[in-house]
C-alpha positions in Angstrom: 89.6 114.5 110.3 92.5 115.2 108.0 91.7 114.5 104.3 93.1 115.2 100.9 90.8 116.4 98.1 92.0 115.8 94.5 90.6 118.1 91.8 90.4 118.2 88.1 90.3 121.8 86.8 89.5 123.7 83.7 92.7 124.1 81.7 92.4 127.9 81.3 95.0 129.5 83.5 92.7 132.4 84.6 90.1 129.9 86.0 92.9 127.8 87.6 94.2 130.9 89.4 90.7 131.9 90.5 90.0 128.4 91.8 93.3 128.3 93.7 92.6 131.6 95.4 89.1 130.5 96.5 90.1 127.1 97.7 93.1 128.5 99.7 90.8 130.9 101.5 88.5 128.1 102.8 89.4 127.9 106.6 89.6 124.1 106.5 92.3 124.1 103.8 95.8 123.9 105.2 97.7 123.3 101.9 97.0 123.6 98.2 99.4 122.1 95.6 99.5 121.7 91.8 100.2 118.1 90.7 100.8 116.3 87.5 98.8 113.4 86.1 95.1 112.5 86.2 94.4 115.3 88.6 95.4 119.0 88.5 95.6 119.9 92.2 95.3 118.6 95.7 94.0 120.3 98.9 94.9 119.1 102.4 92.0 119.8 104.7 91.3 119.5 108.4 87.6 119.2 109.3 85.6 118.4 112.4 83.5 115.5 111.0 82.3 113.8 107.8 79.4 116.3 107.3 81.9 119.2 107.2 84.0 117.3 104.8 81.1 116.6 102.5 79.9 120.2 102.6 83.4 121.4 101.7 83.7 119.0 98.8 80.3 120.2 97.5 81.5 123.8 97.7 84.7 123.0 95.8 82.8 121.0 93.2 80.4 124.0 92.7 83.3 126.3 91.7 83.3 127.4 88.1 86.8 126.1 87.3 86.4 122.6 88.9 85.3 119.7 86.8 
C-alpha cells in the first residue's frame, strides 16, 4: 500500500530537524517533504498492509515534535 502521511509539527527548528531525521530513517518512508499550509510536512510511505500503516502512524504521532 502506498500512502501519504501529513504531519503538523512543533514550530521549533531543532525539533523539526530531529523529527525529519527520525521519519526519514523509517524503512517504510520513501520521501519526506516540507509543505506550506495547514500541515508542515508529508511523508510518502510504502507498507505491506493496513496494520503496518497504522503502526507507522502511531510511531510518528508518538514523536516529540509531532502534534
